C-alpha positions in Angstrom: -0.1 0.0 -0.1 1.0 3.5 -0.5 1.4 6.2 2.1 0.3 9.7 1.8 3.4 12.1 2.3 1.7 15.4 1.4 -2.0 16.2 0.9 -2.2 18.8 -1.8 -5.6 18.2 -3.3 -4.5 18.8 -7.0 -7.3 18.9 -9.5 -5.8 17.6 -12.8 -6.7 18.9 -16.1 -6.6 17.2 -19.3 -3.7 17.4 -21.5 -1.1 17.9 -18.6 1.4 15.6 -17.1 1.8 15.9 -13.4 5.1 14.9 -11.6 7.5 15.5 -8.7 10.3 17.8 -9.7 13.9 17.8 -8.5 13.0 20.1 -5.7 10.4 17.8 -4.3 7.4 20.0 -5.5 4.6 19.0 -7.9 4.9 20.4 -11.4 3.1 19.9 -14.7 4.1 20.2 -18.2 1.9 20.0 -21.5 1.6 16.4 -22.9 2.7 16.0 -26.7 -0.1 15.4 -29.0 0.5 14.3 -32.7 0.9 17.1 -35.1 0.8 19.8 -32.4 3.7 22.1 -30.8 4.1 22.0 -27.2 5.3 25.2 -25.3 8.3 24.4 -23.4 8.8 24.9 -19.7 7.2 23.5 -16.5 4.6 25.0 -14.3 4.8 24.8 -10.3 1.4 23.5 -8.9 2.2 23.0 -5.5 5.2 23.5 -3.1 5.8 20.3 -0.9 9.8 20.1 -0.6 9.7 16.4 -0.4 13.2 14.7 0.3 13.4 11.4 -1.9 14.8 8.2 -0.6 16.3 5.5 -2.7 13.9 2.4 -3.3 10.7 4.4 -3.1 8.5 5.3 -5.9 6.8 8.7 -5.6 3.5 9.6 -7.4 0.4 11.6 -7.3 -2.7 9.7 -6.6 -6.4 10.3 -7.6 -7.0 12.6 -4.8 -4.2 14.7 -5.8 -1.9 13.8 -2.8 1.7 12.9 -3.2 2.3 9.3 -2.2 5.1 6.9 -2.0 5.4 3.1 -2.3 8.2 0.9 -1.9 9.8 -0.4 -5.3 9.9 -4.0 -6.1 13.3 -3.7 -7.7 15.6 -0.8 -6.5 18.9 0.0 -8.0 20.4 -0.5 -4.5 19.3 -4.1 -4.3 20.0 -4.8 -7.7 23.6 -3.6 -7.5 24.3 -5.9 -4.6 23.0 -8.9 -6.5 25.2 -8.3 -9.5 28.5 -10.2 -9.9 31.6 -8.5 -9.7 33.2 -7.5 -13.0 35.7 -9.7 -14.6 38.8 -8.3 -16.3 38.5 -8.5 -19.8 41.2 -9.5 -22.7 42.3 -6.6 -24.8 40.0 -6.2 -27.8 42.9 -7.1 -30.4 43.1 -10.6 -28.8 39.5 -11.1 -28.7 39.2 -10.5 -32.3 41.8 -12.8 -33.2 40.5 -15.7 -31.2 36.9 -15.6 -32.5 35.8 -18.4 -35.1 33.6 -18.0 -38.1 30.2 -19.4 -37.4 29.4 -22.9 -39.3 27.2 -22.4 -42.4 23.7 -23.9 -41.9 21.7 -25.5 -44.6 19.1 -23.2 -46.4 16.7 -25.5 -47.6 14.8 -28.6 -46.1 16.0 -31.9 -47.4 13.4 -33.8 -49.3 13.0 -37.4 -50.0 12.7 -39.1 -53.4 8.7 -39.2 -53.3 8.7 -35.3 -52.8 11.2 -34.7 -55.5 9.2 -36.7 -57.9 6.1 -34.9 -57.3 8.0 -31.4 -57.6 9.6 -32.7 -60.9 6.4 -33.8 -62.2 4.6 -30.3 -61.7 7.4 -28.7 -63.7 6.5 -30.6 -66.9 
C-alpha cells in the first residue's frame, strides 16, 4: 500500500502531465499530441519540498496527494546482487580468437517421393 506524504488536493486537467520535480514540488508540463507543438517549460502546481529516498516510487494519486510506495526492484538491491566485474582481454586478442560460425543448410532436405512430385509439376 502507498503512504500519503503530502496532502495537496491537486485537481488534474486534461492534457497535462503531473510529476514530482527535483526540488520535491509538484509540477506539470503539457503532453505532446500528434501534429501539435508544445510550449516548453514547466509550471509549479504545489510546493511540498519532499526529500526523496532510494528504493521508493513517488507519485500523485487520484485525490491529488503525493504518495510513496516501496519499489519491487530498486537500484540499490540490484547492485548488491550483481556479480563483480571480470577483467577482460584486450580487444585485439578477442578479435583474433573468434571463429567463424558454421554455415547452415538453407533449404529442407526432401525425400525421393517429394522430389518426384516437384519434378512432375514442372513438366
